[in-house]
C-alpha positions in Angstrom: -67.3 -42.8 136.9 -66.1 -46.2 137.8 -65.9 -49.8 136.5 -68.3 -51.2 139.1 -71.4 -51.1 136.9 -72.3 -47.5 137.6 -70.7 -46.2 134.4 -73.0 -45.3 131.5 -72.2 -47.4 128.4 -73.3 -46.6 124.9 -75.2 -49.7 123.8 -74.2 -49.3 120.1 -70.5 -48.7 120.5 -69.8 -50.2 123.9 -67.9 -47.1 125.0 -68.3 -45.4 128.3 -70.2 -42.1 127.9 -68.7 -39.3 130.1 -70.4 -36.2 131.2 -68.7 -32.9 131.8 -71.5 -31.7 134.0 -71.4 -34.9 136.1 -67.7 -34.7 136.6 -67.8 -31.0 137.5 -70.7 -31.4 140.0 -69.3 -34.4 141.7 -66.1 -32.5 142.2 -68.0 -29.7 143.8 -70.5 -31.6 145.9 -68.7 -34.8 146.9 -65.8 -37.0 145.8 -66.6 -40.1 143.8 -65.2 -42.2 146.7 -68.0 -41.0 149.0 -70.7 -41.7 146.4 -69.4 -45.3 146.0 -68.2 -46.0 149.6 -70.0 -48.7 151.5 -69.3 -48.9 155.3 -68.6 -52.3 156.8 -68.7 -51.6 160.5 -70.6 -49.3 162.9 -67.8 -46.8 163.3 -67.5 -46.4 159.5 -71.2 -46.0 159.2 -71.2 -43.2 161.9 -68.4 -41.5 160.0 -70.1 -41.7 156.7 -73.3 -40.3 158.2 -71.3 -37.3 159.5 -69.5 -36.8 156.1 -72.8 -37.0 154.1 -74.5 -34.6 156.5 -71.6 -32.1 156.2 -71.7 -32.4 152.4 -75.4 -31.8 152.3 -75.1 -28.8 154.5 -72.5 -27.4 152.1 -74.7 -28.1 149.1 -76.7 -24.8 149.1 -73.5 -22.8 148.6 -72.7 -25.0 145.6 -76.2 -24.7 144.3 -76.3 -20.9 144.4 -73.0 -20.8 142.5 -74.4 -23.1 139.9 -77.6 -21.0 139.6 -75.4 -17.9 139.2 -73.3 -19.6 136.5 -76.5 -20.6 134.7 -77.9 -17.0 134.8 -74.6 -15.5 133.6 -74.5 -17.9 130.7 -78.1 -17.1 129.8 -77.3 -13.4 130.0 -74.3 -13.8 127.8 -76.2 -15.8 125.3 -79.1 -13.3 125.1 -76.7 -10.4 124.7 -74.9 -12.1 121.8 -78.1 -13.3 120.2 -79.7 -9.8 120.3 -76.5 -8.2 119.0 -76.5 -10.6 116.0 -80.2 -10.1 115.3 -79.6 -6.3 115.2 -76.4 -6.6 113.2 -77.8 -9.2 110.8 -77.1 -8.4 107.1 -80.7 -9.5 106.3 -83.3 -7.3 107.9 -86.2 -9.8 107.7 -86.7 -10.9 111.2 -86.9 -14.6 110.4 -83.6 -14.5 108.6 -82.1 -12.3 111.3 -83.0 -14.8 114.0 -81.5 -17.7 112.1 -78.4 -15.6 111.5 -78.2 -15.0 115.3 -78.8 -18.6 116.1 -76.0 -19.7 113.9 -73.6 -17.1 115.4 -74.5 -17.9 119.0 -74.2 -21.6 119.0 -71.2 -21.5 121.4 -73.1 -19.3 123.9 -76.1 -21.7 123.7 -73.8 -24.6 124.4 -72.6 -22.8 127.6 -76.2 -22.2 128.7 -77.1 -25.8 128.2 -74.0 -27.0 130.0 -74.8 -24.7 133.0 -78.3 -26.2 133.0 -77.0 -29.7 132.9 -74.6 -29.0 135.8 -77.5 -27.6 137.9 -79.8 -30.4 137.1 -77.2 -33.0 137.9 -76.4 -31.2 141.2 -80.1 -31.3 142.2 -80.3 -35.1 141.3 -77.1 -35.8 143.2 -78.2 -33.9 146.2 -81.5 -35.9 146.3 -79.5 -39.2 145.8 -77.2 -38.3 148.7 -80.1 -37.4 150.9 -81.7 -40.8 150.1 -78.4 -42.5 150.8 -78.1 -40.6 154.1 -81.6 -41.7 155.2 -80.8 -45.3 154.3 -77.7 -45.2 156.4 -79.6 -43.5 159.3 -82.2 -46.3 159.2 -79.4 -48.9 159.1 -77.6 -47.2 162.0 -80.9 -47.1 164.0 -81.5 -50.8 163.4 -77.9 -51.7 164.3 -78.2 -49.7 167.5 -81.5 -51.4 168.4 -80.0 -54.8 167.8 -77.0 -54.0 169.9 -79.2 -52.7 172.7 -81.4 -55.8 172.6 -78.3 -58.0 172.6 -76.9 -56.3 175.7 -80.2 -56.3 177.5 -80.6 -60.0 177.1 -77.1 -60.8 178.5 
């Protein structure tokens, strides 16, 4: 993601570990700049609250597409797996299943990637919601402090 301490680093190699699922979902739900942005003044805070709210309102349409992608990947995997079990040269079920597992590894990878994208989207949505609540509380405190300052003048 970025070099500000949020990147995931492999402790053995020191290399940054990337995630296809994370990059894909952040692209759908919200740009990295929004995730990492920190407002400095009240107007920026208000704008960020609006942007976060808009993104969270759009999240259900992203989530349904991720669920659809997951289900299509699972269906494709199951179809190929069953086809390979039936067409296995060895008719013993244990060997036929192993034959099918071997020949459907790419489809299984797609299923797992679809699940990872969906899981990350759910986590990101929860994190953005928490961030929004934090900013709303900060905005409320700033408004109360501004009101108290003007009342005392």
